[in-house]
C-alpha positions in Angstrom: -0.2 -0.4 0.1 2.7 2.0 1.0 3.9 2.0 -2.9 1.0 3.7 -4.0 0.0 6.7 -5.6 -2.2 8.0 -3.7 -6.0 6.6 -3.9 -9.0 8.0 -5.1 -11.6 9.2 -2.8 -13.8 6.2 -3.6 -11.6 3.7 -3.6 -9.6 5.1 -0.3 -13.1 4.4 1.3 -13.1 0.5 -0.2 -9.5 0.4 0.6 -8.8 1.9 4.1 -12.3 3.4 5.8 -13.8 1.4 9.3 -15.8 -0.7 8.2 -18.4 0.7 9.9 -18.0 3.9 7.7 -17.6 2.2 4.9 -21.2 0.3 5.3 -23.0 4.2 6.3 -21.7 6.1 3.1 -22.0 2.9 0.8 -25.3 0.4 1.8 -27.4 3.7 3.3 -28.6 5.2 -0.7 -28.2 1.6 -1.7 -31.4 1.0 0.2 -32.9 3.3 -1.2 -32.4 3.1 -4.4 -33.3 -1.2 -3.4 -36.8 0.3 -1.1 -37.4 2.2 -5.0 -37.2 -0.5 -6.8 -39.5 -3.1 -4.6 -42.4 0.6 -4.7 -42.2 0.5 -8.6 -43.9 -2.5 -9.1 -46.6 -2.0 -5.7 -47.6 1.0 -7.4 -48.2 -0.6 -11.2 -50.3 -3.0 -9.6 -52.3 -0.5 -7.7 -53.1 1.3 -11.4 -53.6 -2.1 -12.7 -56.0 -2.8 -10.7 -58.2 0.2 -11.3 -58.6 -1.5 -14.7 -60.2 -5.2 -12.8 -59.3 -7.9 -11.8 -58.8 -9.7 -15.4 -56.1 -6.6 -16.0 -54.7 -7.9 -12.8 -54.3 -11.7 -14.5 -52.4 -10.4 -17.0 -49.6 -8.3 -15.3 -49.5 -11.0 -12.4 -48.5 -13.4 -15.2 -45.6 -11.2 -16.4 -44.4 -10.5 -13.0 -42.9 -13.9 -12.4 -40.3 -13.4 -15.5 -40.2 -9.9 -15.5 -38.6 -10.5 -11.1 -36.6 -12.4 -13.1 -35.2 -10.5 -15.8 -34.4 -8.1 -12.7 -32.7 -10.9 -10.3 -29.8 -11.9 -13.9 -29.0 -8.2 -14.5 -28.7 -6.8 -11.3 -27.9 -9.8 -8.9 -26.2 -12.2 -11.2 -24.6 -10.1 -14.0 -24.5 -7.2 -12.4 -22.7 -8.8 -9.2 -20.0 -10.7 -11.3 -19.6 -6.6 -13.1 -19.4 -5.1 -9.6 -16.9 -8.0 -8.8 -14.7 -7.4 -11.3 -14.7 -4.0 -11.6 -14.0 -4.0 -7.2 -11.4 -6.5 -7.8 -9.0 -4.9 -10.7 -9.0 -1.4 -8.7 -8.0 -3.4 -6.0 -5.2 -4.7 -7.9 -4.8 -1.4 -9.4 -5.2 -2.0 -12.4 -7.2 0.1 -13.8 -6.8 -0.9 -17.3 -8.8 -4.0 -16.7 -11.5 -1.8 -14.6 -12.6 0.4 -17.6 -12.4 -2.7 -19.9 -14.7 -4.9 -17.6 -16.9 -2.4 -17.2 -17.1 -2.3 -21.4 -17.3 -6.3 -21.6 -20.2 -5.9 -19.2 -22.6 -3.8 -21.2 -21.8 -6.5 -24.3 -23.0 -8.8 -22.4 -26.2 -6.9 -21.1 -27.0 -5.8 -24.8 -26.7 -9.7 -25.2 -29.1 -10.6 -22.8 -31.3 -7.8 -23.2 -31.7 -9.6 -27.3 -32.6 -12.7 -25.5 -35.7 -10.8 -24.0 -36.6 -9.3 -26.5 -36.5 -12.1 -29.0 -38.0 -14.9 -27.0 -40.2 -12.7 -24.4 -41.1 -9.8 -26.4 -41.6 -11.5 -30.0 -42.5 -14.8 -29.1 -44.7 -13.5 -26.1 -48.1 -15.6 -26.9 -46.8 -19.1 -27.2 -44.4 -18.3 -24.1 -47.4 -16.8 -22.4 -50.1 -20.0 -22.9 -47.8 -22.1 -22.2 -49.2 -21.1 -18.4 -52.3 -21.7 -19.2 -53.7 -18.3 -19.8 -56.6 -17.8 -22.1 -58.5 -15.3 -23.9 -58.3 -11.6 -22.4 -55.9 -12.8 -19.7 -53.4 -13.6 -22.7 -53.8 -10.8 -24.7 -53.5 -8.1 -21.8 -50.2 -10.5 -21.2 -49.1 -10.8 -24.4 -49.7 -6.8 -24.9 -48.0 -5.3 -21.8 -45.2 -8.3 -22.8 -43.8 -7.0 -26.2 -43.7 -3.3 -24.9 -41.3 -4.9 -21.6 -39.7 -6.9 -23.3 -39.0 -5.7 -26.4 -36.9 -2.8 -24.4 -35.6 -4.8 -21.9 -32.5 -3.2 -23.6 -32.9 0.0 -21.4 -33.0 -2.4 -18.5 -30.0 -3.8 -18.6 -28.1 -0.8 -18.9 -29.3 0.8 -16.2 -29.3 -2.6 -14.5 -24.9 -2.9 -15.5 -24.4 0.9 -15.3 -25.5 0.9 -11.4 -23.2 -2.6 -10.6 -20.4 -0.8 -12.8 -20.3 2.4 -10.5 -21.4 0.0 -7.3 -18.1 -1.9 -8.2 -16.5 1.6 -8.4 -17.7 2.5 -4.7 -20.0 4.6 -6.3 -23.5 4.1 -4.6 -24.3 7.6 -4.5 -24.7 8.3 -8.4 -27.3 5.2 -8.7 -29.7 6.4 -6.2 -29.9 9.4 -7.5 -30.8 7.7 -11.6 -33.4 5.1 -9.6 -35.1 8.6 -8.1 -35.6 10.4 -10.9 -36.6 7.1 -12.6 -38.7 6.0 -10.2 -40.6 9.2 -10.0 -41.4 9.2 -13.9 -42.0 6.0 -14.4 -45.0 6.0 -11.1 -45.9 9.3 -12.7 -45.8 8.3 -16.3 -47.8 4.3 -15.3 -50.3 6.4 -13.5 -51.4 8.6 -16.0 -50.8 6.3 -18.9 -52.4 3.2 -17.5 -55.6 5.4 -16.7 -55.7 8.8 -19.0 -54.7 11.6 -16.5 -54.8 14.6 -18.2 -53.7 14.9 -21.6 -51.7 11.4 -21.5 -53.7 8.8 -22.9 -55.4 5.3 -22.1 -53.2 2.8 -22.7 -54.3 0.0 -20.4 -52.7 -2.8 -19.5 -49.3 -1.2 -21.6 -49.3 2.3 -19.7 -46.4 0.6 -17.0 -45.0 -1.0 -20.1 -44.4 2.2 -21.8 -43.6 3.6 -18.4 -40.5 1.2 -17.2 -39.4 1.3 -21.1 -38.5 5.5 -20.6 -38.0 5.7 -17.3 -34.7 2.6 -17.2 -33.7 4.6 -20.4 -33.6 8.0 -18.3 -31.8 6.3 -15.4 -29.3 4.4 -17.3 -28.4 7.7 -19.7 -27.6 9.3 -16.5 -25.6 6.8 -15.6 -24.0 6.1 -18.7 -23.6 9.5 -19.4 -21.6 9.5 -15.6 -19.5 6.9 -16.7 -17.9 8.1 -20.6 -17.4 11.4 -19.2 -15.2 9.8 -15.6 -12.0 11.0 -16.9 -12.4 14.1 -15.9 -12.8 14.0 -12.7 -10.3 13.3 -9.5 -13.4 11.1 -8.1 -14.2 8.8 -11.0 -12.7 6.3 -11.4 -14.3 3.5 -13.9 -14.8 5.0 -17.2 -16.7 3.6 -19.8 -15.3 3.7 -23.2 -15.2 1.4 -26.4 -12.8 -1.7 -25.9 -12.0 -4.5 -28.3 -13.8 -7.9 -26.4 -11.4 -9.7 -25.2 -11.4 -13.2 -22.8 -9.7 -12.0 -19.7 -12.3 -9.5 -18.4 -15.5 -11.4 -19.9 -14.0 -14.2 -17.4 -13.6 -11.6 -14.6 -17.4 -11.6 -15.0 -18.8 -14.4 -16.4 -17.3 -16.1 -13.4 -19.9 -14.6 -10.8 -22.3 -14.1 -13.1 -22.7 -16.9 -15.1 -23.2 -19.0 -11.9 -24.8 -16.4 -10.1 -27.8 -17.4 -13.0 -28.4 -20.7 -11.4 -29.2 -19.1 -7.9 -31.4 -17.2 -9.7 -32.9 -19.2 -11.2 -32.8 -21.1 -7.8 -34.4 -18.4 -5.5 -37.5 -18.3 -8.6 -38.5 -22.5 -8.6 -38.0 -22.6 -5.0 -41.3 -19.3 -4.6 -43.0 -21.8 -7.4 -42.7 -25.3 -6.0 -43.7 -24.0 -2.3 -46.8 -21.9 -3.2 -48.1 -24.8 -5.7 -47.5 -27.4 -2.5 -49.1 -24.4 0.2 -52.0 -24.7 -2.1 -52.6 -28.6 -1.9 -53.6 -27.2 1.7 -56.7 -24.5 0.3 -57.5 -21.6 -0.6 -56.8 -19.9 3.1 -53.1 -21.7 3.8 -52.5 -19.7 0.3 -53.5 -16.8 1.0 -52.1 -17.2 4.6 -48.6 -18.2 3.7 -48.3 -15.1 0.3 -48.9 -12.4 3.5 -46.3 -14.1 5.4 -43.4 -14.7 2.8 -44.7 -11.2 1.1 -42.5 -9.7 4.3 -40.0 -11.2 2.6 -40.5 -9.2 -0.2 -39.5 -5.8 2.0 -36.3 -7.7 4.0 -35.2 -7.6 -0.2 -34.0 -3.0 0.2 -32.0 -3.9 3.7 -30.5 -7.2 2.6 -29.3 -6.3 -1.0 -28.9 -2.8 0.4 -26.1 -3.7 2.5 -24.8 -6.8 0.7 -25.0 -5.0 -2.8 -22.8 -2.9 -1.5 -20.3 -5.2 0.4 -20.1 -7.3 -3.1 -17.9 -3.6 -3.8 -15.6 -3.3 -1.2 -15.5 -6.7 -0.6 -14.3 -7.3 -4.8 -11.7 -4.2 -3.5 -10.0 -5.7 -1.1 -9.7 -9.4 -2.0 -8.2 -7.4 -5.2 -5.3 -5.2 -2.9 -5.2 -8.4 -1.4 -6.4 -7.5 2.4 -8.8 -10.5 2.8 -8.9 -10.6 6.4 -10.3 -7.0 6.2 -12.4 -8.3 3.4 -13.8 -10.4 6.3 -14.2 -8.0 8.4 -16.9 -5.9 6.4 -18.4 -9.4 5.3 -19.3 -9.8 9.1 -20.1 -6.7 9.6 -22.6 -6.2 7.0 -24.5 -9.7 7.7 -24.6 -8.1 11.5 -26.4 -5.4 10.8 -28.7 -6.9 8.6 -28.7 -10.2 11.0 -30.2 -7.7 13.5 -32.8 -6.4 11.2 -34.2 -8.9 9.9 -34.3 -10.4 12.9 -35.8 -8.0 15.1 -38.5 -7.8 12.2 -39.2 -11.6 12.6 -39.0 -12.0 15.8 -41.6 -9.4 16.2 -44.0 -10.6 13.5 -43.9 -14.3 15.5 -44.8 -12.7 18.5 -47.4 -10.5 16.8 -48.5 -11.4 14.0 -50.7 -8.7 13.5 -48.8 -6.3 13.6 -47.7 -6.5 9.8 -51.2 -9.1 9.1 -54.1 -6.9 9.5 -52.8 -4.6 7.3 -54.5 -6.7 4.5 -56.7 -9.1 6.0 -59.5 -9.5 8.1 -60.2 -13.4 7.0 -60.3 -14.9 10.4 -58.3 -18.2 8.1 -56.3 -16.7 6.6 -54.9 -14.4 9.3 -54.0 -18.1 11.2 -52.1 -19.5 8.7 -51.3 -16.9 8.0 -49.6 -16.2 11.6 -48.7 -20.0 11.6 -46.3 -19.3 8.6 -44.9 -16.1 10.8 -44.5 -18.4 14.1 -42.3 -20.4 12.3 -40.3 -19.2 9.5 -40.2 -15.4 11.7 -37.5 -15.9 13.9 -36.0 -17.4 11.3 -35.8 -14.4 9.0 -31.9 -12.9 10.9 -30.4 -15.8 9.7 -31.3 -15.0 6.3 -31.3 -11.8 6.3 -27.8 -12.3 7.1 -27.4 -15.0 4.7 -28.2 -13.2 1.4 -25.3 -10.2 3.0 -23.1 -12.7 2.6 -23.9 -13.8 -0.3 -23.9 -11.1 -2.2 -20.8 -9.9 -0.4 -19.3 -13.7 -1.8 -19.7 -12.0 -4.9 -16.4 -9.4 -4.1 -14.4 -12.7 -4.1 -14.8 -13.3 -7.6 -15.6 -17.7 -6.4 -19.2 -17.9 -6.9 -19.1 -22.4 -6.5 -20.1 -22.6 -3.2 -22.3 -20.2 -2.0 -24.8 -21.2 -5.7 -24.4 -24.7 -3.5 -25.4 -23.6 -0.4 -28.5 -22.0 -2.2 -29.4 -25.6 -4.6 -29.4 -27.2 -0.7 -31.6 -24.3 -0.1 -34.0 -25.5 -2.1 -33.1 -29.3 -1.3 -34.5 -28.0 2.4 -37.7 -26.3 1.5 -38.8 -27.2 -1.5 -37.9 -31.0 -2.0 -38.5 -31.3 2.5 -41.9 -29.2 0.7 -42.9 -32.0 -1.6 -42.3 -34.8 0.5 -44.5 -33.7 3.8 -46.9 -33.1 1.3 -46.7 -36.8 -0.2 -46.5 -38.3 3.4 -49.7 -36.3 4.2 -48.3 -33.5 6.9 -49.7 -30.8 8.0 -49.2 -27.5 6.7 -46.7 -26.9 9.9 -44.5 -28.8 8.6 -44.9 -27.6 5.2 -44.1 -24.6 6.9 -41.2 -25.9 8.8 -39.4 -26.7 5.6 -39.4 -23.1 4.4 -37.9 -22.0 7.8 -35.0 -24.9 7.8 -34.7 -23.3 3.6 -34.1 -19.7 5.5 -31.9 -21.5 8.6 -29.1 -23.4 5.8 -29.1 -19.9 3.7 -27.8 -17.7 6.4 -26.0 -21.0 8.0 -24.2 -21.8 4.8 -23.3 -19.0 3.4 -21.9 -18.7 7.2 -19.5 -21.0 6.7 -18.5 -20.0 3.0 -17.4 -17.1 4.7 -15.3 -19.1 6.9 -13.8 -22.1 5.0 -14.5 -21.4 1.3 -11.7 -20.4 -0.9 -11.5 -17.0 -2.4 -12.0 -15.7 1.4 -8.4 -16.2 1.5 -5.5 -15.4 0.2 -3.9 -19.0 -1.7 
């Protein structure tokens, strides 16, 4: 460290500042950003709900695939991008960091094209496979043709966000997402319901709003990266590079395997929801209300964990592995304490959450049962997910993704066994809780023992 030139302020924060200060500076705007990303689809659903049940059903049909695209862009490839940029900067290799930024955009454009073709041009046969018919199918197709047809805007925003996050800048993405979210919510309502001079586009209104708002946010961040060379506080510059394998590998060794984790998370939700449905409508409604609380943990977990990807990556690149571990444990402790307190609170007093959504006694009982069983494990899950994002910074993701597969085996595999053997819904919820615990314990063991967390 003594032989280096003075570090840019953002890189000095990652490599030298106390862990608490690093988390405060990076995680605070990141939490705000993630919270806004959760708020926007809630607003979209409210606007579409004014159109009736059929429109809501169309939106519900598209939402899982839209969420999967966001997980792939922001969590998988985005995590790989932040990791590659941070590791290169930590190692003092500016050229590699700049090359990783450009190659991330190339990967994003390629994957956006896949979504555009599969879910944009071939939306009707794809959604027909899910059993959608008549007006529900027509609405889903109309929405998907625009939302996925403009997928490049979403991928560009998420990857510019990841590049900046990897360089220690979470404030610029927060400004971009704040502006984009305000535009998207306003446009979504205006175009869906026909406010003022705007046309009433119905179900496609939110899709048009997404493409416009995300494109604007991406353009703002891309401009900041293109002009980075003129600022001493900017440590990555976005410019065209000749395609090469080394920067692609640096991103994909984290991002490609991260795609498996995204699919595992999606399949876990799908399978558990299907299994709970075997116990009736009240069980399904109660589980839906209880598990929805986990979505509110996402902004905090990603806010802290996403900040740790860059911080850990920079320190691993600089061979400061002990500091990388301290950062990871500090973030996990904060996330675990916050999510754990929330989980224990709703386990003891489920009415704090459930009364906000239902007055149905049977649904309340089932939701309360789920929170009683799973709530105490929210802290382990929050800490584990935070450590997953921190692990992306090491560039070694095989073991963390295996933990996700073990969670799937406990939750979905164990749940299936419960249903086949005629067990109670409480036993099924216990399998879900076991999966939450596996996430925390497994990722903790990764930080303690897995490759990447110690200098080899």
